[in-house]
N, C-alpha and C positions, 0 to 999 in steps of 0.2 A: 504494500500500500504506500503510495507516495505521501510524503509529509506535506501538510498544508500550512506553510509558514512564510508568507510573502513579506516583503519589506525588511528582510534581514539586512543589517547595516555593516557588519564587519565579518571577515573570515579570519578565524584564529586557529592556528595549529598549536596544540598543547602536547608537549613531550613529557609524559609522566615517568618518573624515575623509579628505582627499585623500592624506595620507601613507600611508594603508593601501592606496591604489590606484596612486599614482604617487610613487615615492620621491624622484626628482630629475629634472632636465631631460635627463639622459642615458639614462633608463630610462622611456620613454613609450610604447613599442610595446605591442601587445596581449599578446604573451608576457611582457613585463616587468610589465605590470599583473597578469597572472595569478599570476606569481611573488610579487608583493607581497600579493595577496589570500590566497595559500596560507599565508603566514606568519601572517596574522591569523586564518585558519581554524583553525590549530593552537591559538591562544589560546582561541578560542571553544569548541572541542571540549573543552578542559579544564573549562570551565564546565558543559557538558552532562554530563560525568562526575560532577559534583557535583549532578546532578539539578535543573537549572533550566530553565525555559521561556525560549526566546530569540527575540526579534524583532530583525532587523538592518535599519537604514537606512543610506544611504550618500550621499556627495557625488557630483557629476557635472560640476562646472564645467569642467575641462579637456576632458572628452569632448564636452560640448556645443560648446565652442570648436572642436574638431576637425571636427565635422559642419558647423558654420557655415562654416568655411574651405573644406571640400570643396564645399559648396553654392555658395559664392562663385566658386570656380575653374571650376565647371561652368555658370556663368551663361550663358544663351543656348543651352545644349545640353540641360540637364535642368531640370525644374521645381524651384523652391526649396522647402525643407521648412519649414513653420511651426514656431515655437519650441515650442509645446506638443507637437507630434509628435516633435520632437527629444528632449524630456525623456522621452517614452514610449520612443523608440528606445534611449536610454541606460539606462533602467530595465531593459529587456529584456536588453541586452548585458551590463551589469554584474551584473544578477541571475543571468544564466547563469554568469558566471565565479564568483561567490560560491557559487552552488548547486553547481557542479561541484567546487570546491575543498573545500567542506564535506563533500560526499558522499564524496569520495576519502579525506578525513581520517577520517570516521566509519567507513568500511569498514576502514581500516588498524587502527583501534582495536576493531573488533568492535561498534560502537554501532549500534543499530537505528533511529535517527531518520531521518526523511525530510525533505527541504527543499522548500519551495514558494516561488516568487517571484510576488508579486501586483502587477500593473500598477495603480498607485494614483493616484487623482485627489484633489486637495486643493481644497476650496472656499475662495474668497476673495470679498470684497465688491466689487461693481462700483464702489461709491463710495469705495473705499479711497483715501486721499490720495496713496498711492504712485503711482497712475495719472496723477495730475496732475504729479508730480515724479519722473519716471524717474531712477534713480540707479545701477542695477546695470550695470556695463560687461560686454559680451559680445562675442565674435568678435574680428576682427583690427583693425589700425590702417589708416586710409585717408589719402591725401593730401587736401588741402582741396577740390580740384575734384571728386574722387570722392565725398567726404562730402556736398558740396552736391547732387550728382546723387541720391544715396541719400535725402537728406532731401526732395528735390522729388518723385522718382518713387515711392519706397517709403514715404514719410512717416515715416521713422525719426526718432527723437530722437538727436542725436549731440552729443558734447562733445569739446573739444580737450584733449589731454594734451600739455602743453608738451614739445617735443623729440621726441615719438614719433608725432604725427599725431592724427587724429580717430577716435573709436570710438563705436559704437552703445551706448546705454544703454536699459534697459528697467525697468519697474516691479518692485519687490520687495514685494508686498502681504503683509499678515499672514495666516497660515493660520488659518482658522476651524473647519474640520471635515474629517476624513479620510473621504471618501465610502465607501471599502471597509472601514472599521474593524470592522464586524460580521463580515464575512467573515474578516478577520485574527484577530479574537478567537476565533472558532469553530475555526479552524485551530490556533491556539496551544493551545486547550483540549484538542484531540484529540491533542496531542503533536508537532505539526509544528514544525520550525524555519522561520520565515517571513522572507523578504526583502521589504520593503515600503517605500513612500514614498520611493523613491530620488530624490535631487536635490530633496527637499522635496515631491515629488509633482507631478503634472501640474496646473498651475493652471487651475481652471475657475470660471465664475460661473454663477449660476442665473437663468434668464430664464423666468418663468412656469412654473417647475417643471422646465424642461428645462436641461440642462447644456451649456455651450459653453466650449471651450478659449480661453485668452487668451495674448497674448505677454507673459509675465512670468516671473520666477525667484523661487522661494520659498526662504527660508533653511532648509536641511535640519535644523538643530538645533532651530529653533522648530517645524517640522513634526513632528520626532521627539517633542517635548514634548507636542504635541496628541495624537499617536498614543498615546503612553504613557498619557496620561490617559484616553483613550476606551476603551482595552482593559483598563484597571484594572491597569496594571503596578505592581509593587512598587518597581522601581528603574529610573532612567534613567541610562545611561552614555554620556558623550560622549567619544569618542576623538579625540585631537589630537596635535600634535607634541611636547608637553611632558608630563612625568609629573604635575606639579602646577601649579595656578594660582599665579602669583607677584604680589606687590605690588612696585611700582617695577621692573617687568620691564625688563631690559636695562640697568639702572643698577648702579653699584657696590654699592648697598645693597639689591639685589634680595633678596626674602624669600619662600620658598615657603610655601604655606598647606596644612596637613593637613586642616583642617575649618573651616567657617564656617556661621553661621546665615543665613537669608534676610535678616534685619535687617542683619547685618554685610556681606553681599554688596551690599545696596543702598547702604550707606554707602561701600563701596569704589568702587562705580560713580560715586557723586556726587563722590568725591574724584579721579576721573579715572584710576584704575589700569588699566582695561581698555579696549583700543582697539576702535573700531567694526568694523574689518575683520578682527579676529582673535578675541580672547577675549570681548569684550562680548556678542555674540549667544549664545555658549555659556553664559555665566553667566546671562543673561536667560532662556534656555530652561529651565535648572535651576530658577530662581526660579518661573517659571510652573507648572512641573510640581508643585512643592511646594505652591504656593498653591492649586492645584486638587485637593489631596488626596493627592498622591504622598508616599510615606514618606521617600525620600531620593534624591539625585542624586549623580553622581560624574563628575569630569573627570579623565582620565588619558591615557596614551599606549598605543598598541597592544601594546607589549611587556609592559605591566603588567596587561593584561586578565585573565589567568588567576588573578591574585591579588586580585581586587577584593573577594572575600568573606572574605579573611583579615584585612582591616582595615589593611594597611600600604600600599596603593596609592592614589595620586591624592589629589584634594581632594574631600572629602565635604561636601555641602550639605544641611542639614536645617532643619526649621521652627524 
């Protein structure tokens, strides 16, 4: 059924982080994940009541890890699942949870929107340098002899984490294009709330015009930036564990930032304020969106999502 919501005024891409799906190590079951998603769905429904088009992307790191571990435990009994198929599996499972939670929230409020999840592929370059230098750890830890067997038999790239064992690492190439962006754009235009590009999208390369999945992990925030640009979004929102970006994070002189320009953001990056494994890719995603014509980007926490258009939430990044 088509959603009947004319006169929508903004298109917003919201990238929800791991804390919107798994709140802590004690709440990792599927029901726990759904409960966390339901809280975020409440915030997103507030935005729809303000008549905004919404596209949602999400992380999938822990869920990919769970499937890899199941595959490892069933080694010799069942076939192993390739990484690109695992990303597709998690897009479907998490999309289902988000879709159901939003639908339930909409019905409670009497909203007429419908939700669609799009299994999404993200194009990467075959010659991306990341394929020569795999760096993204996935899956569980192995003893040295197990790691050597995996490297010999499976041809995995593995690195040692002092004190914890050996772990597989895969490439994290740059997202170049969202294959299904036109489908997503049309769904949004027709008034659907769309869940897409989960986990950064399924990584694919083009060979003579044909697409082929590859063993890689794409940063979800960078992919969200590409998606936001390709569908002509007005606003990119990256949801994370903190309400605002901070300078000198974790130090006594920590200072939250209400707003910054792209030039200021680049200066803060050069000064080393943002760490590669946490805030840096989020700020870089916002910069790329603005530099490709986006109006503004925002980094904030899930609890503040409903207030992003009132001007008091998060860190705003503009040209």
